[in-house]
C-alpha positions in Angstrom: 6.1 -17.7 6.3 3.5 -15.2 5.3 0.2 -15.7 6.2 -2.9 -14.8 4.2 -6.7 -14.6 4.8 -8.8 -15.0 1.9 -12.4 -14.1 2.2 -15.1 -15.1 -0.8 -18.3 -16.6 -0.8 -17.6 -18.3 -4.1 -16.5 -21.9 -3.3 -15.1 -21.9 -6.6 -12.8 -19.0 -5.9 -12.0 -20.4 -2.6 -10.6 -23.4 -4.4 -9.2 -22.1 -6.9 -6.8 -20.0 -4.8 -5.9 -22.9 -3.2 -5.1 -24.8 -6.0 -3.1 -21.9 -7.5 -1.1 -21.9 -4.1 0.1 -25.5 -4.4 0.6 -25.6 -8.3 2.7 -22.5 -7.9 4.3 -23.9 -4.8 3.9 -20.6 -3.0 5.3 -20.7 0.6 2.6 -18.7 2.1 0.0 -20.0 4.9 -3.7 -19.6 3.3 -6.7 -19.6 5.2 -9.9 -19.1 3.4 -13.3 -18.0 4.8 -16.7 -18.0 3.0 -18.3 -15.1 4.9 -16.9 -12.0 6.7 -18.1 -13.2 10.1 -16.0 -16.2 10.0 -12.9 -14.1 9.3 -13.6 -12.0 11.9 -14.0 -14.9 14.4 -10.9 -16.3 13.1 -8.9 -13.0 13.6 -10.2 -12.8 17.0 -9.2 -16.1 18.1 -5.9 -15.5 16.6 -5.5 -12.6 19.0 -6.7 -14.5 21.9 -4.1 -17.3 21.2 -1.5 -14.6 21.0 -0.8 -15.5 17.3 -1.2 -12.1 16.1 -2.7 -11.1 13.1 -1.9 -12.4 9.4 -0.1 -10.3 7.2 -2.6 -9.9 4.7 -6.1 -10.2 4.3 -8.0 -10.2 0.8 -11.6 -10.1 0.2 -14.1 -10.4 -2.2 -15.9 -7.0 -3.1 -19.2 -8.3 -3.6 -20.3 -11.0 -0.7 -23.9 -11.3 0.9 -24.4 -10.0 4.4 -21.2 -8.1 4.2 -19.3 -6.7 1.5 -15.2 -6.9 0.8 -15.4 -2.9 1.7 -17.8 -3.4 4.6 -15.2 -5.7 6.0 -12.3 -3.6 5.2 -13.9 -0.6 6.8 -14.8 -2.5 9.9 -11.2 -3.7 10.2 -9.9 -0.3 9.8 -11.7 0.8 12.7 -10.2 -1.5 14.9 -6.2 -0.8 15.8 -5.7 -4.2 16.5 -5.7 -5.2 13.0 -3.5 -2.1 11.5 -0.8 -3.7 10.9 -2.4 -6.2 8.4 -2.4 -5.4 4.5 -5.9 -5.2 3.4 -7.2 -5.7 -0.3 -10.2 -6.1 -2.4 -10.6 -8.3 -5.1 -13.3 -8.7 -7.8 -14.2 -9.6 -11.2 -15.4 -6.0 -11.5 -12.8 -3.6 -13.4 -15.1 -0.8 -12.7 -13.0 2.2 -11.7 -16.0 2.8 -9.5 -15.8 -0.2 -7.6 -11.6 0.4 -7.3 -12.7 3.6 -5.6 -15.1 2.6 -3.4 -13.0 -0.3 -2.1 -9.6 2.1 -1.3 -12.1 4.7 0.2 -13.5 2.2 2.4 -9.3 1.6 3.6 -8.3 -1.0 1.2 -4.3 -1.0 0.9 -4.8 -2.3 -2.8 -7.4 -3.6 -5.2 -7.1 -6.9 -7.3 -9.0 -8.3 -10.1 -9.7 -11.8 -10.4 -8.7 -14.3 -10.9 -6.2 -13.8 -8.5 -2.5 -14.8 -8.7 0.1 -15.0 -6.5 2.5 -12.9 -8.3 0.3 -10.2 -7.8 -0.6 -10.7 -4.4 3.2 -11.2 -3.3 3.7 -7.6 -4.0 1.9 -6.9 -0.9 3.3 -9.5 1.4 
């Protein structure tokens, strides 16, 4: 089963993705985090337990303290996370936002609302 980490400061967006996963009966282990730091800590804990990294991590572009692009750039600098597919999501359809996310090292950019059909193409 694929493992997906989703990072978003919006409780509504975290709830929505879990709701859609259940409604569409998507066979994926979904772990949601409201901060980039919480996601980093969970990644570190997985590695310490020998569980490896998730298949994919998607981060919201606009979050306080650490943007999705900042989180992606941080993960790209660490070889332990090189096997993960990294994505950024946002309600913005601005070309500049997409370019900034990809320049930070994201493999893909998704617009909200997220759906598992689009995410599944990256798993």
